N, C-alpha and C positions, 0 to 999 in steps of 0.2 A: 298389391295383390290380395294379401292376406285381408286387410281391412276390406276390399271391396268383397271379398268373400264372404265376410263376417255379416258385412250389412246385407247381402243377398239372403244369407240366412235368415237374419232377423225379419228380414221381412217378408220372408217363407213362412215362419213361425207365427207371424201375427195376422196372415192371411189364413193359417190353418186353423189357430186359436178362434177365429170369427168364423170358422166353417157353421152350418146349422148341428145343434145339439141332439145328435140321434138319441143318445140316452134319454132316459126319464133322470137322470143325473148326472151328469159329467164329475170327473174325477180327475183333480190334479196334485201332485205332491211335489215337494222337493227333499233332496237328499244329498249327501256327500260322504266320502270315503277318502282317507288320508292312508299311505304308506310312506314310513318316516323310519330311520334308524339312527342310531350313535354307536360308531365302530372306530375299531383301532386298524388301519390298512398300513401292511409293511409290504415293500415289493426289493427283492432280493438286490445287491450290487447295483442300485439306483436309489439317488436322493429325488423325491418328488413333493411339490406341495401338498397332494392329496395323502401324504401319510399321516400317519398319526391318529388319534382321536377326534372325530369330525362328525357332525350331522350331514345328514343325506334328506332331502324329500322328493321321495322317488315316485309320487304321484300323489297328486290332490284333485280331485275328482270331484264336480258338481252336476248333480243329476236332475231334471226335470223330466218328469214324466206326466202325462196328461192322456187320460181314455175318454173318449168320445161314446163309448158303446162296449157292448161284449165282442166287438168285431175289431175296432177302430182305436189305434192308440199313437202316440207321439210321445218319443224319448230323444232327449237331447243331455249330451255329458260333455262337459269342458273338462280339459286336462292341462294339468301346469307341473313342472319339473323343476327341481332345482337341488343339482348334483353339488358335490363338495368343489368350492374353488371354481365355480363356474356362475355364470348369471341366471336369475331365471329364466326359465323357455317363455315364449311368447304362448297365449292362450289358443290351446288347438280345440278345432270339435272332435272329440273321439266317437261320440255316437251324433247323429244329427237324422233321424229318419222318421217315416211314418211306415205302420205294420198294420197289416190286415189279416185277419185269422179268418180263412175261409171256412174251415170245421176243425175240430179237435187234432186234426193229422196235420194240414196243410197251412202255411202261414206263408205272407210276400210281405216283404220291405224295401221299401225305397229311400235311397237316401246314403250316408255313412253307416254303416252296420257293419254288424260282425262277420268277419270271414269264417268259412265253416272249420278250416282244421284247428287252427289255435283258439278257437272258441270252444271247440270240444275236446280237447286236448288239454286245454287249461284246468277244465273240470275232473277229470279223469285224475292229474298230476296234485291238482292243490298248490296252496302254499304260495298264490301268487304274488302275496306279497313281500314274499323275501326274495323271489327272483322269477322273472317269466321261464317259460317252458324253452325248449332245447332249439326250436327253431327261432323265435322272435329274439332270444337272447342272443345268437350268433347269426343276426341280420340274415337269418336264410326265409324271413316270412316277413308279414305284415299282420296285425290284429284284427281291421279295421279297412275298408276302402267304399268309395263312392259309386254305386250302380245299383243295380234290380239283383234281390236276394230271395231265394225261394227256401223253403224248410219243409220235409214230411219224414212223421214220425209215428210208429207204433209199437207195440211190444217187440217186433222181432227185430225190425230195421229201421235205421235212421237214415237219410240220405238229405245232401244242402247241397245247392249249387250258387254260385254267384258272379254274374255278367257285372264287369268292374273296369274302372278306367285304368287301375294297375297304379297309379299315382300315390297313394297312401293316404292317409287322415293328415299327416304332418305339412303335406306339400300338396294340397290337393289339385290336379290340374288334368288336364285332358289331351289322351295323345291321338294317333294317328288311328287305332283300333281298339277294340275291347277286349280285356284278358278274361279269362274262365278260371275259377277253381270250383272244384267239384269235392267231396266227402261222402263216404257210404260207411256204415259201421253196421257189424250184424252183432247182435245183441245175443251171443251164445247161450246163456243163461241171465239170470238176474243179475249175476255179479261178474261176469266175462262177456268182455267186449273183445273183436276183430276188427280194427278202422283201416283204410287206407283213404289217400288223398291223391288230387291232381290239379296241378296248376300250369297254367300257358299265356303266355302273353308278351309284351314288352316292356310293361311295368312304367310306360312313357320315356322311355331311355332313348327312343328314336325321334324325340318331341323337336318340331321345328326345324332345322337343317342337318340334324343328326342322321347318320344313315341307319339302317337296319341291315344288319350282317347274320343276326341270329335269333332265335327265339328263346326267352326265358322260360325254365320249365321245373317244376319240381315235383318230386314222387314223395307220400310218406306211408308208413305202415307202423301200426302200434298195436298190441296184445296188451291188455290191462284188465285186472281184478280190483274191484270196489267192493265192499260189504262190510256192514256194521263196524266202521271207524277202521277199516284195514285196508291200504290201497297199495298194489304192484303191480309194476308194467315197464315196458321198454317201449321206447319209440326208435324208428331211422327215419333218417330226412336224407334226400338225394336231389341238389340242385345243380342243371347245367346251364350255363352262361348265365347265369343270373344278375350278375353285372355287366356281361361280356356283351351286351345286345348290338351296339353301337361302335364295339371294338374287333378289329380283325383275328385277332387272336382269340382262341375258343378256352373255356376253362370250366372247370367242375368242383362243386366240392359236396361232401356229406359228413352225418354225426350220428352218432347214436345217444341215447341217453334212459337209464337205467334207473326207478326211482321205490320207494317202500316208505309207508309210514304207518303207524297204529296209533290209535285213540286208547290208551291203556286204563285211563278215567274217564270221566263225564268233560272233565276241564283240560284234560293235559293228551299230549301227543309228543311222539319222537318221530321224526322223518330223517332219510339219507336219500342222497342222490348224485350220480354221478354221470358225467358227458364228455364224451369224446368227440373231437371235429376235425375233419381236415379243410382247411378253409382255401384250398387252391391246390387240388387233385393235378392238375396238368403243367401249371406254369411254376408251382412252387410245391412240388410233390412232398419234400421232407418237412413241410411244415404242419405241424399238428400242436390242437390245444387240450388240455383235459381241464376239467373242473369238479371239485368234490365240495358237497355241502353237507351239512350233519346238525340238528338242532333239536331243541325241547321246545313245545309250543303251549302258550297257557292262554286259556279263554278266561281273563280274567273278571272281565262285566260282559252284559249284553253288546256294549259297544266297542270295547277295547280287548284284542289280543296281544298279548305280548310273547316274543320268541327269543332265547338265548342261542345264538347260532355261531358256527365257525366253517369258515370258506377256506377252497385253496385253489388255485387254478396257475397250471404252467403251460408255457410257450416252449414248443422245441422245434428248431430248424438246423440248418446249416451255419446258418448266422447269429441265431437266436437260441437263449437258454436263459429263460427268466422266469421265475417263481413269485406268485402273491399270495399273502396271506391276509384273511380279516378275521377280526371275531368282534360281538358286540350284540347290541339289543336292536330286535327288528318290530317294529310295531304296527297295527293295522286297527284306526279308528272310524268307526260307523256312526252315523248321524242321521 
């Protein structure tokens, strides 16, 4: 299925690249981005092959951008991971869409494109190469999906909506109905944003012969400040039956994330973040996870960013009490 999807995508790209050149001079560019780290991982009261000093290839992106005119463009991004003690993943298409810029405020995208909430919050939190934000890190949301995407923005308000399959970019598939995600942001000032988001659908969990008992829902809220190298914010996410669409039992999860960073010199910044999540509020209400990170970020060159980072996470329930610590060097390469 992956091979067939890839072949179909390549055919589509070929047809698109053969479309009439509406611009006087179309532009095509290739770029790549790598997130890699070398760190020491320790897990209390447990022996694991992942412990000790090892390397991770968190992300390897290759980007193709083709612009036919001021209004039309194509974007394709491949994505590969190679985590410690694991084989490399298959090649995923994180982005594969055609975009149409109606005017300076309105844009449409067709294909596998960014979903509104994660795309917005990742830019407010920053330091994506260290870890994704609250919802993708804790599997409470996905970053991109196949569908139709609309975005509106001006000085006071940003609004975005996606009508999608719900299957995600790693396993693109079509279910029996579409899912919907919307995000609205009120720009209270040039530094302060108040944002909220909503998701509803089945996430293709009722595909084929699987029954549908519930709808998956997610609600997000965030208040953030970002100005002159300083970022401060808080995000809340609540998910209802996110993984229980085809299960009789109902469940819910929620989480908080608080972050702060300051670029005290042009090439140096310090950052910290704390997450607290309850992965199963109904079926396992005692289970909770907390996560803390602190680091120093250095923009070594125009293409290399390096960070010294310490992380700690803790999982606690009636049956589990486990702590994990990690320290090392995280890097972001842009070519």
